[in-house]
C-alpha positions as CSV (number, residue, x, y, z in Angstrom):
1,M,-50.9,-14.0,22.0
2,I,-49.4,-13.2,18.4
3,D,-50.9,-16.4,15.4
4,E,-52.0,-16.4,12.1
5,S,-54.5,-14.2,12.3
6,W,-52.2,-11.2,12.6
7,Y,-51.3,-11.4,9.6
8,M,-54.3,-11.9,7.5
9,K,-55.4,-8.2,6.4
10,P,-59.4,-8.2,7.4
11,E,-61.7,-6.0,4.4
12,G,-61.9,-2.3,5.0
13,V,-59.1,-1.9,7.7
14,P,-56.6,1.0,6.0
15,V,-53.5,0.7,5.6
16,H,-51.2,3.1,7.1
17,E,-47.0,2.9,6.0
18,A,-44.3,2.5,8.7
19,A,-40.6,1.9,8.9
20,G,-37.5,0.7,10.4
21,G,-35.2,-1.7,10.6
22,I,-32.2,-3.8,12.0
23,I,-29.6,-2.4,13.0
24,V,-25.8,-4.9,13.7
25,R,-22.6,-3.6,15.2
26,P,-19.7,-5.9,15.7
27,D,-18.5,-6.9,19.0
28,E,-15.9,-9.4,19.8
29,G,-16.1,-11.1,16.8
30,R,-19.8,-11.7,16.5
31,L,-22.6,-9.2,15.6
32,M,-25.1,-8.2,17.4
33,V,-28.7,-7.1,16.6
34,A,-30.4,-3.5,18.1
35,F,-33.8,-4.7,19.9
36,I,-36.3,-2.5,21.9
37,R,-38.4,-2.9,25.1
38,E,-42.0,-1.9,23.9
39,E,-43.2,-0.5,26.8
40,D,-45.4,-2.8,29.3
41,F,-43.9,-6.4,27.5
42,T,-41.3,-8.1,28.3
43,T,-40.4,-9.9,24.5
44,L,-38.5,-7.2,22.5
45,V,-39.3,-5.4,19.0
46,L,-36.8,-3.9,16.2
47,P,-37.2,-0.5,16.0
48,K,-40.3,1.6,13.6
49,G,-42.8,3.1,13.6
50,H,-45.2,5.1,11.3
51,V,-44.1,7.1,7.7
52,D,-44.9,10.2,8.4
53,P,-46.3,12.2,5.7
54,G,-43.9,14.2,2.4
55,E,-41.3,12.0,4.3
56,S,-39.8,8.9,2.7
57,P,-39.9,5.7,4.3
58,E,-35.7,5.4,4.6
59,E,-36.3,8.7,6.5
60,A,-39.0,7.5,8.9
61,A,-36.4,4.3,9.7
62,L,-33.7,6.8,10.4
63,R,-36.4,8.6,12.6
64,E,-38.0,5.8,14.8
65,I,-34.8,4.3,15.1
66,E,-33.4,7.5,17.1
67,E,-36.6,8.2,19.0
68,E,-37.8,4.6,20.0
69,S,-33.3,3.4,20.3
70,G,-31.7,6.3,21.0
71,L,-29.0,5.3,17.9
72,N,-28.2,8.1,15.4
73,H,-24.7,7.2,14.0
74,L,-26.3,4.6,12.0
75,R,-24.1,3.8,8.3
76,F,-27.1,2.4,5.2
77,I,-26.3,-1.1,3.9
78,C,-29.4,-2.0,2.4
79,P,-33.0,-2.5,2.2
80,L,-34.2,-5.4,3.8
81,G,-37.8,-5.8,1.9
82,I,-41.6,-5.2,3.7
83,R,-43.2,-7.2,6.3
84,E,-47.4,-6.7,6.6
85,R,-49.6,-7.9,9.5
86,L,-52.2,-5.6,11.8
87,N,-51.3,-3.2,13.9
88,F,-51.0,-4.0,17.6
89,A,-54.6,-2.1,18.3
90,R,-56.0,-4.2,15.8
91,T,-57.2,-1.0,13.4
92,S,-55.1,-0.5,10.7
93,W,-53.2,-3.1,8.2
94,K,-49.5,-1.9,9.0
95,R,-47.1,-1.9,6.6
96,T,-43.6,-1.9,7.3
97,H,-40.6,-1.5,5.4
98,Y,-37.2,-2.7,6.5
99,F,-34.0,-1.1,6.1
100,L,-30.6,-2.6,7.1
101,Y,-27.6,-0.3,8.7
102,T,-24.7,-0.7,11.1
103,T,-23.3,1.6,13.7
104,G,-20.6,1.3,16.2
105,Q,-22.7,2.9,18.8
106,V,-23.6,0.6,22.0
107,D,-25.7,2.8,24.1
108,A,-28.0,5.4,23.4
109,R,-31.0,7.3,25.2
110,P,-34.5,7.2,23.3
111,T,-35.8,10.2,22.2
112,D,-39.1,8.6,22.6
113,P,-40.5,9.2,26.0
114,N,-43.1,5.7,25.9
115,H,-40.0,4.0,25.4
116,P,-37.4,4.7,28.1
117,H,-34.9,2.2,28.0
118,G,-32.0,2.5,25.1
119,P,-31.1,-0.5,22.9
120,V,-30.7,-4.2,23.6
121,W,-28.2,-6.1,22.2
122,H,-28.2,-9.5,21.2
123,P,-26.1,-12.1,18.9
124,L,-27.6,-12.3,16.2
125,D,-26.9,-16.4,16.0
126,D,-28.3,-16.4,19.6
127,L,-31.7,-14.3,19.2
128,P,-34.5,-13.2,21.9
129,E,-38.1,-13.9,22.8
130,M,-39.6,-11.9,20.5
131,M,-42.9,-10.3,20.2
132,W,-43.6,-10.1,16.7
133,P,-42.4,-13.6,14.4
134,E,-42.1,-11.4,11.2
135,Q,-39.6,-9.5,12.6
136,H,-37.6,-12.7,14.3
137,D,-38.1,-14.4,10.5
138,L,-37.4,-11.0,9.3
139,I,-33.7,-11.4,10.8
140,V,-33.4,-14.9,10.4
141,S,-33.5,-14.5,6.9
142,S,-31.7,-12.0,6.5
143,R,-28.5,-13.8,8.7
144,E,-26.7,-14.6,5.1
145,V,-27.4,-10.9,3.8
146,I,-26.0,-9.7,7.4
147,A,-22.7,-11.5,7.7
148,S,-22.1,-11.7,4.4
149,R,-22.0,-7.6,4.3
150,I,-21.5,-6.4,7.8
151,R,-17.0,-6.3,8.4
152,M,-15.9,-7.9,11.7
153,P,-13.0,-5.4,12.2
């Protein structure tokens, strides 16, 4: 169970930079958000992953989003901030840089074999059950920015 202990940094745990994004597309008068399934879990997450050496957080976010969701026709909108927590193995402290993107792309095939499913789209105003509370909170706290920056056709 994900509780507040995941958000308390233990002494001596290494810090790793990660990056990902909230990807939004307009669809029939609603804003839809892309999620992915994390391996064998039923709850959803935002696509994100480690920043490689020599890579900027922005570059890592685009690479990780494509690897985990297959989405690659993205338009950068703005940064959304950093969220921190323990990684799933509880062996490192993850500092994740999040960015907002928009796309018209609906279906995609991930390039990472550990993520065999494409994106799962949910309305911004009706979020699914999510694995990580900080990701849910990021989306909720960014709703106004998202709604004001993503144009409906």
